[in-house]
PyMOL Python script that loads the backbone (N, CA, C, O; Angstrom):
from pymol import cmd

cmd.read_pdbstr("""\
ATOM      1  N   MET A   1     188.145 136.755 125.841  1.00  0.00           N
ATOM      2  CA  MET A   1     188.131 136.524 124.068  1.00  0.00           C
ATOM      3  C   MET A   1     186.569 136.281 123.913  1.00  0.00           C
ATOM      4  O   MET A   1     185.994 135.478 124.648  1.00  0.00           O
ATOM      5  N   ASN A   2     185.909 136.996 122.938  1.00  0.00           N
ATOM      6  CA  ASN A   2     184.511 136.613 122.334  1.00  0.00           C
ATOM      7  C   ASN A   2     184.548 135.697 121.310  1.00  0.00           C
ATOM      8  O   ASN A   2     185.514 135.701 120.548  1.00  0.00           O
ATOM      9  N   CYS A   3     183.627 134.893 121.169  1.00  0.00           N
ATOM     10  CA  CYS A   3     183.554 134.029 119.972  1.00  0.00           C
ATOM     11  C   CYS A   3     183.296 134.801 118.706  1.00  0.00           C
ATOM     12  O   CYS A   3     182.423 135.665 118.621  1.00  0.00           O
ATOM     13  N   PRO A   4     184.138 134.431 117.683  1.00  0.00           N
ATOM     14  CA  PRO A   4     183.724 135.304 116.485  1.00  0.00           C
ATOM     15  C   PRO A   4     182.588 134.501 115.708  1.00  0.00           C
ATOM     16  O   PRO A   4     182.432 134.817 114.529  1.00  0.00           O
ATOM     17  N   TYR A   5     181.899 133.647 116.155  1.00  0.00           N
ATOM     18  CA  TYR A   5     180.583 133.017 115.657  1.00  0.00           C
ATOM     19  C   TYR A   5     179.761 133.572 116.428  1.00  0.00           C
ATOM     20  O   TYR A   5     179.312 134.602 115.925  1.00  0.00           O
ATOM     21  N   CYS A   6     179.282 133.296 117.637  1.00  0.00           N
ATOM     22  CA  CYS A   6     178.298 134.031 118.400  1.00  0.00           C
ATOM     23  C   CYS A   6     178.390 135.164 119.248  1.00  0.00           C
ATOM     24  O   CYS A   6     177.377 135.657 119.745  1.00  0.00           O
ATOM     25  N   LYS A   7     179.529 135.616 119.453  1.00  0.00           N
ATOM     26  CA  LYS A   7     180.070 136.693 120.172  1.00  0.00           C
ATOM     27  C   LYS A   7     180.047 136.758 121.738  1.00  0.00           C
ATOM     28  O   LYS A   7     180.283 137.778 122.384  1.00  0.00           O
ATOM     29  N   LYS A   8     179.700 135.408 122.312  1.00  0.00           N
ATOM     30  CA  LYS A   8     179.756 135.240 123.386  1.00  0.00           C
ATOM     31  C   LYS A   8     181.197 134.929 124.077  1.00  0.00           C
ATOM     32  O   LYS A   8     182.149 134.440 123.469  1.00  0.00           O
ATOM     33  N   GLU A   9     181.196 135.229 125.201  1.00  0.00           N
ATOM     34  CA  GLU A   9     182.567 135.375 125.895  1.00  0.00           C
ATOM     35  C   GLU A   9     183.033 133.864 125.877  1.00  0.00           C
ATOM     36  O   GLU A   9     182.228 132.997 126.216  1.00  0.00           O
ATOM     37  N   MET A  10     184.320 133.530 125.487  1.00  0.00           N
ATOM     38  CA  MET A  10     184.880 132.365 125.567  1.00  0.00           C
ATOM     39  C   MET A  10     185.551 132.018 126.610  1.00  0.00           C
ATOM     40  O   MET A  10     186.062 132.993 127.162  1.00  0.00           O
ATOM     41  N   GLU A  11     185.824 130.718 127.263  1.00  0.00           N
ATOM     42  CA  GLU A  11     186.509 130.182 128.195  1.00  0.00           C
ATOM     43  C   GLU A  11     187.928 129.946 128.041  1.00  0.00           C
ATOM     44  O   GLU A  11     188.177 129.039 127.246  1.00  0.00           O
ATOM     45  N   LYS A  12     189.049 130.573 128.640  1.00  0.00           N
ATOM     46  CA  LYS A  12     190.464 130.355 128.435  1.00  0.00           C
ATOM     47  C   LYS A  12     190.887 129.214 128.901  1.00  0.00           C
ATOM     48  O   LYS A  12     190.514 128.876 130.024  1.00  0.00           O
ATOM     49  N   GLY A  13     191.616 128.509 128.267  1.00  0.00           N
ATOM     50  CA  GLY A  13     192.325 126.956 128.625  1.00  0.00           C
ATOM     51  C   GLY A  13     193.705 126.983 128.083  1.00  0.00           C
ATOM     52  O   GLY A  13     194.456 127.930 127.851  1.00  0.00           O
ATOM     53  N   TYR A  14     193.865 125.553 127.922  1.00  0.00           N
ATOM     54  CA  TYR A  14     194.925 125.252 127.163  1.00  0.00           C
ATOM     55  C   TYR A  14     194.846 124.063 126.507  1.00  0.00           C
ATOM     56  O   TYR A  14     193.997 123.262 126.899  1.00  0.00           O
ATOM     57  N   ILE A  15     195.705 123.713 125.392  1.00  0.00           N
ATOM     58  CA  ILE A  15     195.605 122.652 124.677  1.00  0.00           C
ATOM     59  C   ILE A  15     197.222 122.162 125.017  1.00  0.00           C
ATOM     60  O   ILE A  15     198.215 122.851 124.778  1.00  0.00           O
ATOM     61  N   GLN A  16     197.224 120.752 125.656  1.00  0.00           N
ATOM     62  CA  GLN A  16     198.665 120.355 125.978  1.00  0.00           C
ATOM     63  C   GLN A  16     198.758 118.780 125.386  1.00  0.00           C
ATOM     64  O   GLN A  16     197.844 118.046 125.011  1.00  0.00           O
ATOM     65  N   SER A  17     200.042 118.570 125.438  1.00  0.00           N
ATOM     66  CA  SER A  17     200.592 117.249 124.708  1.00  0.00           C
ATOM     67  C   SER A  17     201.717 116.912 125.462  1.00  0.00           C
ATOM     68  O   SER A  17     202.335 117.784 126.073  1.00  0.00           O
ATOM     69  N   LYS A  18     202.060 115.690 125.483  1.00  0.00           N
ATOM     70  CA  LYS A  18     203.398 115.020 125.813  1.00  0.00           C
ATOM     71  C   LYS A  18     204.436 115.358 124.685  1.00  0.00           C
ATOM     72  O   LYS A  18     205.447 116.015 124.932  1.00  0.00           O
ATOM     73  N   HIS A  19     204.182 114.948 123.620  1.00  0.00           N
ATOM     74  CA  HIS A  19     205.268 115.143 122.318  1.00  0.00           C
ATOM     75  C   HIS A  19     205.085 116.309 121.520  1.00  0.00           C
ATOM     76  O   HIS A  19     205.728 116.269 120.471  1.00  0.00           O
ATOM     77  N   GLY A  20     204.488 117.207 121.676  1.00  0.00           N
ATOM     78  CA  GLY A  20     204.500 118.256 120.621  1.00  0.00           C
ATOM     79  C   GLY A  20     203.139 118.089 119.860  1.00  0.00           C
ATOM     80  O   GLY A  20     202.534 117.022 119.957  1.00  0.00           O
ATOM     81  N   PHE A  21     202.624 119.165 119.073  1.00  0.00           N
ATOM     82  CA  PHE A  21     201.762 119.279 118.177  1.00  0.00           C
ATOM     83  C   PHE A  21     202.138 120.373 116.940  1.00  0.00           C
ATOM     84  O   PHE A  21     202.947 121.294 117.051  1.00  0.00           O
ATOM     85  N   GLY A  22     201.405 120.063 115.819  1.00  0.00           N
ATOM     86  CA  GLY A  22     201.571 120.805 114.889  1.00  0.00           C
ATOM     87  C   GLY A  22     200.449 120.912 113.892  1.00  0.00           C
ATOM     88  O   GLY A  22     199.441 120.229 114.074  1.00  0.00           O
ATOM     89  N   TRP A  23     200.543 121.732 112.827  1.00  0.00           N
ATOM     90  CA  TRP A  23     199.472 121.721 111.670  1.00  0.00           C
ATOM     91  C   TRP A  23     200.054 121.476 110.496  1.00  0.00           C
ATOM     92  O   TRP A  23     201.146 121.913 110.133  1.00  0.00           O
ATOM     93  N   ASN A  24     199.243 120.693 109.825  1.00  0.00           N
ATOM     94  CA  ASN A  24     199.504 120.262 108.485  1.00  0.00           C
ATOM     95  C   ASN A  24     198.135 120.429 107.545  1.00  0.00           C
ATOM     96  O   ASN A  24     196.949 120.404 107.871  1.00  0.00           O
ATOM     97  N   ARG A  25     198.736 120.600 106.329  1.00  0.00           N
ATOM     98  CA  ARG A  25     197.748 120.493 105.306  1.00  0.00           C
ATOM     99  C   ARG A  25     196.854 119.514 105.197  1.00  0.00           C
ATOM    100  O   ARG A  25     195.640 119.640 105.036  1.00  0.00           O
ATOM    101  N   LYS A  26     197.556 118.410 105.298  1.00  0.00           N
ATOM    102  CA  LYS A  26     196.924 117.169 105.021  1.00  0.00           C
ATOM    103  C   LYS A  26     196.921 115.983 106.393  1.00  0.00           C
ATOM    104  O   LYS A  26     197.779 115.879 107.269  1.00  0.00           O
ATOM    105  N   LYS A  27     195.983 115.380 106.265  1.00  0.00           N
ATOM    106  CA  LYS A  27     196.038 114.380 107.461  1.00  0.00           C
ATOM    107  C   LYS A  27     197.349 113.353 107.344  1.00  0.00           C
ATOM    108  O   LYS A  27     197.831 112.966 106.279  1.00  0.00           O
ATOM    109  N   ARG A  28     197.854 112.970 108.786  1.00  0.00           N
ATOM    110  CA  ARG A  28     199.202 112.228 108.881  1.00  0.00           C
ATOM    111  C   ARG A  28     198.794 111.269 109.590  1.00  0.00           C
ATOM    112  O   ARG A  28     197.737 111.396 110.209  1.00  0.00           O
ATOM    113  N   MET A  29     199.578 110.031 109.666  1.00  0.00           N
ATOM    114  CA  MET A  29     199.436 109.007 110.423  1.00  0.00           C
ATOM    115  C   MET A  29     200.375 109.737 111.926  1.00  0.00           C
ATOM    116  O   MET A  29     201.405 110.409 111.964  1.00  0.00           O
ATOM    117  N   VAL A  30     199.528 109.268 112.946  1.00  0.00           N
ATOM    118  CA  VAL A  30     200.178 109.959 114.360  1.00  0.00           C
ATOM    119  C   VAL A  30     200.558 108.424 115.106  1.00  0.00           C
ATOM    120  O   VAL A  30     199.819 107.443 115.191  1.00  0.00           O
ATOM    121  N   ALA A  31     201.512 108.532 115.444  1.00  0.00           N
ATOM    122  CA  ALA A  31     202.223 107.012 116.440  1.00  0.00           C
ATOM    123  C   ALA A  31     201.390 107.628 117.958  1.00  0.00           C
ATOM    124  O   ALA A  31     201.261 108.748 118.453  1.00  0.00           O
ATOM    125  N   VAL A  32     201.027 106.503 118.269  1.00  0.00           N
ATOM    126  CA  VAL A  32     200.359 106.476 119.731  1.00  0.00           C
ATOM    127  C   VAL A  32     201.464 105.727 120.646  1.00  0.00           C
ATOM    128  O   VAL A  32     201.870 104.678 120.148  1.00  0.00           O
ATOM    129  N   LEU A  33     201.916 106.013 121.657  1.00  0.00           N
ATOM    130  CA  LEU A  33     202.942 105.336 122.554  1.00  0.00           C
ATOM    131  C   LEU A  33     202.002 104.996 123.716  1.00  0.00           C
ATOM    132  O   LEU A  33     201.308 105.783 124.359  1.00  0.00           O
ATOM    133  N   SER A  34     202.152 103.262 123.902  1.00  0.00           N
ATOM    134  CA  SER A  34     201.477 102.813 124.902  1.00  0.00           C
ATOM    135  C   SER A  34     202.211 103.007 126.243  1.00  0.00           C
ATOM    136  O   SER A  34     203.412 103.276 126.207  1.00  0.00           O
ATOM    137  N   GLY A  35     201.675 102.910 127.237  1.00  0.00           N
ATOM    138  CA  GLY A  35     202.246 103.121 128.443  1.00  0.00           C
ATOM    139  C   GLY A  35     202.474 104.325 128.970  1.00  0.00           C
ATOM    140  O   GLY A  35     203.280 104.459 129.891  1.00  0.00           O
ATOM    141  N   TRP A  36     201.736 105.436 128.408  1.00  0.00           N
ATOM    142  CA  TRP A  36     201.842 106.928 128.562  1.00  0.00           C
ATOM    143  C   TRP A  36     200.876 106.883 129.731  1.00  0.00           C
ATOM    144  O   TRP A  36     199.879 106.179 129.572  1.00  0.00           O
ATOM    145  N   PHE A  37     201.044 107.633 131.068  1.00  0.00           N
ATOM    146  CA  PHE A  37     200.315 107.829 132.265  1.00  0.00           C
ATOM    147  C   PHE A  37     199.780 109.172 132.076  1.00  0.00           C
ATOM    148  O   PHE A  37     200.387 109.873 131.266  1.00  0.00           O
ATOM    149  N   ALA A  38     198.698 109.701 132.702  1.00  0.00           N
ATOM    150  CA  ALA A  38     198.165 111.073 132.852  1.00  0.00           C
ATOM    151  C   ALA A  38     198.956 111.689 134.150  1.00  0.00           C
ATOM    152  O   ALA A  38     198.669 112.843 134.471  1.00  0.00           O
ATOM    153  N   ASP A  39     199.788 111.083 134.794  1.00  0.00           N
ATOM    154  CA  ASP A  39     200.480 111.791 135.596  1.00  0.00           C
ATOM    155  C   ASP A  39     201.813 112.295 135.337  1.00  0.00           C
ATOM    156  O   ASP A  39     202.391 113.004 136.160  1.00  0.00           O
ATOM    157  N   GLN A  40     202.348 111.946 134.182  1.00  0.00           N
ATOM    158  CA  GLN A  40     203.319 112.414 133.228  1.00  0.00           C
ATOM    159  C   GLN A  40     203.264 114.198 133.274  1.00  0.00           C
ATOM    160  O   GLN A  40     202.169 114.747 133.390  1.00  0.00           O
ATOM    161  N   PRO A  41     204.363 114.901 133.185  1.00  0.00           N
ATOM    162  CA  PRO A  41     204.322 115.902 132.559  1.00  0.00           C
ATOM    163  C   PRO A  41     204.123 116.169 131.406  1.00  0.00           C
ATOM    164  O   PRO A  41     204.652 115.365 130.639  1.00  0.00           O
ATOM    165  N   LEU A  42     203.370 117.273 130.760  1.00  0.00           N
ATOM    166  CA  LEU A  42     203.098 117.391 129.561  1.00  0.00           C
ATOM    167  C   LEU A  42     204.084 118.752 129.084  1.00  0.00           C
ATOM    168  O   LEU A  42     204.065 119.867 129.604  1.00  0.00           O
ATOM    169  N   GLU A  43     204.803 118.365 128.117  1.00  0.00           N
ATOM    170  CA  GLU A  43     205.748 119.219 127.698  1.00  0.00           C
ATOM    171  C   GLU A  43     205.581 120.521 126.854  1.00  0.00           C
ATOM    172  O   GLU A  43     206.301 121.512 126.732  1.00  0.00           O
ATOM    173  N   TYR A  44     204.383 120.170 126.318  1.00  0.00           N
ATOM    174  CA  TYR A  44     203.843 121.337 125.145  1.00  0.00           C
ATOM    175  C   TYR A  44     202.521 121.652 125.610  1.00  0.00           C
ATOM    176  O   TYR A  44     201.668 120.884 126.054  1.00  0.00           O
ATOM    177  N   GLU A  45     202.477 122.889 125.442  1.00  0.00           N
ATOM    178  CA  GLU A  45     201.061 123.519 125.609  1.00  0.00           C
ATOM    179  C   GLU A  45     200.910 124.941 125.046  1.00  0.00           C
ATOM    180  O   GLU A  45     201.881 125.686 124.916  1.00  0.00           O
ATOM    181  N   THR A  46     199.522 125.323 124.684  1.00  0.00           N
ATOM    182  CA  THR A  46     199.404 126.412 124.144  1.00  0.00           C
ATOM    183  C   THR A  46     198.123 127.038 124.551  1.00  0.00           C
ATOM    184  O   THR A  46     197.232 126.252 124.874  1.00  0.00           O
ATOM    185  N   VAL A  47     197.846 128.397 124.598  1.00  0.00           N
ATOM    186  CA  VAL A  47     196.631 128.915 125.081  1.00  0.00           C
ATOM    187  C   VAL A  47     195.473 128.511 124.207  1.00  0.00           C
ATOM    188  O   VAL A  47     195.723 128.186 123.046  1.00  0.00           O
ATOM    189  N   ALA A  48     194.346 128.500 124.604  1.00  0.00           N
ATOM    190  CA  ALA A  48     193.208 127.991 123.618  1.00  0.00           C
ATOM    191  C   ALA A  48     191.899 128.851 124.398  1.00  0.00           C
ATOM    192  O   ALA A  48     191.901 129.147 125.593  1.00  0.00           O
ATOM    193  N   TYR A  49     190.868 129.148 123.484  1.00  0.00           N
ATOM    194  CA  TYR A  49     189.783 129.663 123.990  1.00  0.00           C
ATOM    195  C   TYR A  49     188.582 128.812 123.371  1.00  0.00           C
ATOM    196  O   TYR A  49     188.558 128.657 122.150  1.00  0.00           O
ATOM    197  N   ARG A  50     187.536 128.227 124.213  1.00  0.00           N
ATOM    198  CA  ARG A  50     186.862 127.485 123.950  1.00  0.00           C
ATOM    199  C   ARG A  50     185.345 128.232 124.113  1.00  0.00           C
ATOM    200  O   ARG A  50     185.051 128.825 125.150  1.00  0.00           O
ATOM    201  N   CYS A  51     184.466 128.132 123.016  1.00  0.00           N
ATOM    202  CA  CYS A  51     182.896 128.276 123.085  1.00  0.00           C
ATOM    203  C   CYS A  51     182.310 127.282 123.327  1.00  0.00           C
ATOM    204  O   CYS A  51     182.316 126.368 122.502  1.00  0.00           O
ATOM    205  N   GLN A  52     181.530 127.154 124.707  1.00  0.00           N
ATOM    206  CA  GLN A  52     180.706 126.107 125.089  1.00  0.00           C
ATOM    207  C   GLN A  52     179.537 125.918 123.902  1.00  0.00           C
ATOM    208  O   GLN A  52     179.199 124.806 123.495  1.00  0.00           O
ATOM    209  N   ASP A  53     178.958 127.215 123.398  1.00  0.00           N
ATOM    210  CA  ASP A  53     177.647 126.870 122.794  1.00  0.00           C
ATOM    211  C   ASP A  53     177.941 126.583 121.082  1.00  0.00           C
ATOM    212  O   ASP A  53     177.110 125.973 120.410  1.00  0.00           O
ATOM    213  N   CYS A  54     179.251 127.119 120.482  1.00  0.00           N
ATOM    214  CA  CYS A  54     179.392 127.013 119.328  1.00  0.00           C
ATOM    215  C   CYS A  54     180.188 125.769 119.274  1.00  0.00           C
ATOM    216  O   CYS A  54     180.268 125.299 118.139  1.00  0.00           O
ATOM    217  N   LYS A  55     180.759 125.156 120.147  1.00  0.00           N
ATOM    218  CA  LYS A  55     181.344 123.944 120.278  1.00  0.00           C
ATOM    219  C   LYS A  55     182.776 124.268 119.242  1.00  0.00           C
ATOM    220  O   LYS A  55     183.096 123.419 118.410  1.00  0.00           O
ATOM    221  N   LYS A  56     183.581 125.569 119.388  1.00  0.00           N
ATOM    222  CA  LYS A  56     184.751 125.945 118.526  1.00  0.00           C
ATOM    223  C   LYS A  56     185.765 126.049 119.583  1.00  0.00           C
ATOM    224  O   LYS A  56     185.418 126.276 120.742  1.00  0.00           O
ATOM    225  N   ILE A  57     187.026 125.895 119.249  1.00  0.00           N
ATOM    226  CA  ILE A  57     188.209 126.143 119.920  1.00  0.00           C
ATOM    227  C   ILE A  57     189.214 127.096 119.302  1.00  0.00           C
ATOM    228  O   ILE A  57     189.843 126.649 118.343  1.00  0.00           O
ATOM    229  N   ILE A  58     189.427 128.136 119.631  1.00  0.00           N
ATOM    230  CA  ILE A  58     190.535 129.114 119.234  1.00  0.00           C
ATOM    231  C   ILE A  58     191.809 128.814 119.616  1.00  0.00           C
ATOM    232  O   ILE A  58     191.862 128.818 120.846  1.00  0.00           O
ATOM    233  N   ILE A  59     192.872 128.552 119.111  1.00  0.00           N
ATOM    234  CA  ILE A  59     194.294 128.369 119.465  1.00  0.00           C
ATOM    235  C   ILE A  59     194.976 129.565 119.075  1.00  0.00           C
ATOM    236  O   ILE A  59     194.938 130.173 118.005  1.00  0.00           O
ATOM    237  N   ASP A  60     195.528 129.765 120.000  1.00  0.00           N
ATOM    238  CA  ASP A  60     196.694 130.962 120.046  1.00  0.00           C
ATOM    239  C   ASP A  60     198.128 130.382 119.974  1.00  0.00           C
ATOM    240  O   ASP A  60     198.655 130.127 121.057  1.00  0.00           O
ATOM    241  N   TYR A  61     198.773 130.158 118.932  1.00  0.00           N
ATOM    242  CA  TYR A  61     200.101 129.274 118.670  1.00  0.00           C
ATOM    243  C   TYR A  61     201.264 130.026 118.780  1.00  0.00           C
ATOM    244  O   TYR A  61     202.290 129.450 118.420  1.00  0.00           O
ATOM    245  N   GLU A  62     201.382 131.358 119.254  1.00  0.00           N
ATOM    246  CA  GLU A  62     202.407 132.236 119.663  1.00  0.00           C
ATOM    247  C   GLU A  62     202.459 131.817 121.244  1.00  0.00           C
ATOM    248  O   GLU A  62     201.421 131.725 121.899  1.00  0.00           O
ATOM    249  N   LYS A  63     203.331 131.651 121.620  1.00  0.00           N
ATOM    250  CA  LYS A  63     203.867 131.283 122.850  1.00  0.00           C
ATOM    251  C   LYS A  63     203.617 132.697 123.966  1.00  0.00           C
ATOM    252  O   LYS A  63     204.346 133.688 123.992  1.00  0.00           O
ATOM    253  N   GLU A  64     202.548 132.493 124.728  1.00  0.00           N
ATOM    254  CA  GLU A  64     202.108 133.370 125.840  1.00  0.00           C
ATOM    255  C   GLU A  64     203.288 133.685 126.664  1.00  0.00           C
ATOM    256  O   GLU A  64     204.027 132.811 127.118  1.00  0.00           O
ATOM    257  N   GLU A  65     203.460 135.015 126.860  1.00  0.00           N
ATOM    258  CA  GLU A  65     204.283 135.601 128.141  1.00  0.00           C
ATOM    259  C   GLU A  65     203.873 135.119 129.354  1.00  0.00           C
ATOM    260  O   GLU A  65     202.682 134.836 129.484  1.00  0.00           O
ATOM    261  N   GLU A  66     204.617 134.975 130.248  1.00  0.00           N
ATOM    262  CA  GLU A  66     204.390 134.422 131.497  1.00  0.00           C
ATOM    263  C   GLU A  66     204.445 135.491 132.532  1.00  0.00           C
ATOM    264  O   GLU A  66     204.269 135.212 133.718  1.00  0.00           O
TER     265      GLU A  66
END
""", "prot")
cmd.dss("prot")
cmd.show_as("cartoon", "prot")
cmd.util.cbc("prot")
cmd.orient("prot")
């Protein structure tokens, strides 16, 4: 995918979370759990493309077919 801002190739990767993620019109308080360890499985992920030059991330929020 090419960056819509600078037109350079974007790097494909993933946005991942242990407890889900969502979009809101307003900022909301987010609870942070203590005792979370990086080696625990991440249950939620979505494809995202990163532009290193523009510092932008494009998120594909429809589940990608495997």
